[in-house]
C-alpha positions as CSV (number, residue, x, y, z in Angstrom):
1,M,0.0,0.0,0.0
2,S,1.4,3.4,-0.9
3,F,2.3,5.7,1.9
4,F,-0.5,8.2,1.0
5,K,-3.1,5.4,1.0
6,S,-1.8,4.3,4.4
7,M,-2.1,7.8,5.8
8,L,-5.6,8.0,4.3
9,Q,-6.5,4.8,6.1
10,V,-5.1,6.2,9.4
11,F,-7.2,9.3,8.9
12,I,-10.4,7.2,8.4
13,N,-9.6,5.0,11.4
14,V,-8.8,8.0,13.6
15,T,-12.0,9.8,12.6
16,A,-14.0,6.7,13.5
17,G,-12.0,6.2,16.7
18,N,-12.5,9.9,17.6
19,T,-16.3,9.6,17.0
20,I,-16.6,6.4,19.1
21,G,-14.3,8.0,21.8
22,A,-16.4,11.1,21.9
23,A,-19.6,9.1,22.2
24,I,-18.1,7.1,25.1
25,Y,-16.7,10.2,26.8
26,L,-20.0,12.1,26.6
27,T,-22.0,9.1,27.8
28,V,-19.7,8.5,30.8
29,F,-19.6,12.1,31.9
30,D,-23.3,12.7,31.0
31,L,-22.5,15.9,29.2
32,D,-25.3,17.7,27.5
33,Y,-23.1,18.8,24.7
34,Q,-24.7,20.7,21.8
35,F,-23.0,19.8,18.6
36,T,-22.3,22.4,15.9
37,Y,-20.7,22.1,12.5
38,G,-17.5,23.4,14.0
39,F,-17.3,20.3,16.2
40,L,-17.2,18.1,13.0
41,W,-14.4,20.2,11.5
42,Q,-12.5,19.9,14.8
43,F,-12.7,16.1,14.5
44,I,-11.6,16.1,10.9
45,G,-8.7,18.5,11.7
46,I,-7.5,16.4,14.6
47,A,-7.7,13.2,12.5
48,A,-5.8,14.8,9.7
49,V,-3.0,16.0,12.0
50,C,-2.9,12.6,13.6
51,A,-2.6,10.9,10.2
52,L,0.4,13.2,9.5
53,G,2.0,11.5,12.4
54,D,2.6,8.5,10.2
55,L,5.5,10.5,8.7
56,I,7.3,9.4,11.9
57,F,7.5,5.9,10.4
58,Y,8.7,7.0,7.0
59,S,12.2,5.9,6.1
60,R,14.0,5.3,2.8
61,T,16.0,2.5,4.5
62,E,14.8,-0.5,6.5
63,L,14.4,0.3,10.2
64,S,15.8,-1.9,12.9
65,K,13.4,-3.3,15.6
66,K,14.9,-0.8,18.1
67,Q,14.2,2.1,15.7
68,I,10.6,0.9,15.0
69,K,9.9,0.6,18.8
70,F,11.3,4.1,19.3
71,R,9.2,5.5,16.5
72,F,6.1,3.8,18.0
73,V,6.7,5.5,21.3
74,L,7.3,8.8,19.6
75,H,4.1,8.3,17.5
76,Y,2.1,7.4,20.6
77,I,3.3,10.6,22.4
78,Y,2.6,12.6,19.3
79,T,-0.9,11.2,19.1
80,N,-1.6,12.0,22.7
81,I,-0.3,15.6,22.3
82,I,-2.6,16.1,19.2
83,V,-5.8,14.6,20.6
84,V,-5.5,15.8,24.2
85,G,-4.1,19.2,23.1
86,G,-6.8,19.4,20.6
87,A,-9.4,18.7,23.3
88,F,-8.1,21.6,25.3
89,I,-7.9,24.0,22.3
90,C,-11.4,23.1,21.2
91,G,-12.8,23.4,24.7
92,W,-13.9,19.8,25.0
93,V,-11.9,19.5,28.3
94,E,-11.0,22.1,30.9
95,P,-7.5,22.0,32.5
96,G,-8.9,21.5,36.0
97,E,-11.0,18.4,35.1
98,I,-8.4,15.9,36.2
99,I,-10.7,12.8,36.1
100,N,-11.9,13.8,32.6
101,I,-8.3,14.3,31.4
102,I,-7.2,10.9,32.8
103,F,-10.2,9.3,31.2
104,L,-9.4,11.0,27.9
105,F,-5.8,9.7,28.0
106,G,-7.2,6.2,28.7
107,L,-9.6,6.5,25.7
108,V,-6.8,7.7,23.5
109,S,-4.7,4.7,24.6
110,V,-7.4,2.1,23.9
111,I,-8.2,3.7,20.5
112,Y,-4.5,3.9,19.6
113,V,-3.9,0.2,20.4
114,Y,-7.0,-0.7,18.4
115,I,-6.1,1.3,15.4
116,T,-2.5,0.1,15.5
117,T,-3.6,-3.5,15.7
118,I,-6.0,-3.1,12.7
119,M,-3.2,-1.4,10.7
120,F,-0.7,-4.1,11.7
121,K,-3.1,-6.9,10.7
122,N,-3.8,-5.3,7.4
123,D,-0.1,-4.8,6.7
124,K,0.7,-8.4,7.7
125,K,-2.0,-9.7,5.3
126,T,-0.7,-7.6,2.5
127,A,2.8,-8.9,3.1
128,E,1.6,-12.5,3.2
129,D,-0.4,-12.0,-0.1
130,L,2.7,-10.5,-1.8
131,N,4.9,-13.3,-0.5
132,K,2.4,-15.9,-1.9
133,K,2.4,-14.1,-5.3
134,L,6.2,-14.0,-5.3
135,K,6.5,-17.6,-4.4
136,S,4.0,-18.5,-7.2
137,I,5.9,-16.4,-9.7
138,H,9.2,-18.0,-8.6
139,Q,7.7,-21.6,-8.9
140,N,6.4,-20.8,-12.4
141,E,9.8,-19.7,-13.5
142,E,11.4,-23.0,-12.6
């Protein structure tokens, strides 16, 4: 999958994750939030900036396992900064609401793990399919 398609997939997954996370957050804290069209643009903007975080994984050379792990940690921190920072900027959470902030970090963590797992499984399936095709081509050449 091309890098652009991968970022688009992340954008879609993050948008869905944000929507589910917002529904859970509003349900748990029983907030009578009035949605405006601005709220939707905020979601889209945060998802787009999160998708740009995939550039952390971009490399022209193959990465070592240590480099990949480091980049995952960096990506996780980046994602938290964007989502939680965006929540403050957009007024979804106030700085004094410690329980809400902790809950938000928890939601971000769960959604991050879920999206990362989905993307990993998709990438693994793509790699397996490519390996099968290469093996088939190699066997046909013999």
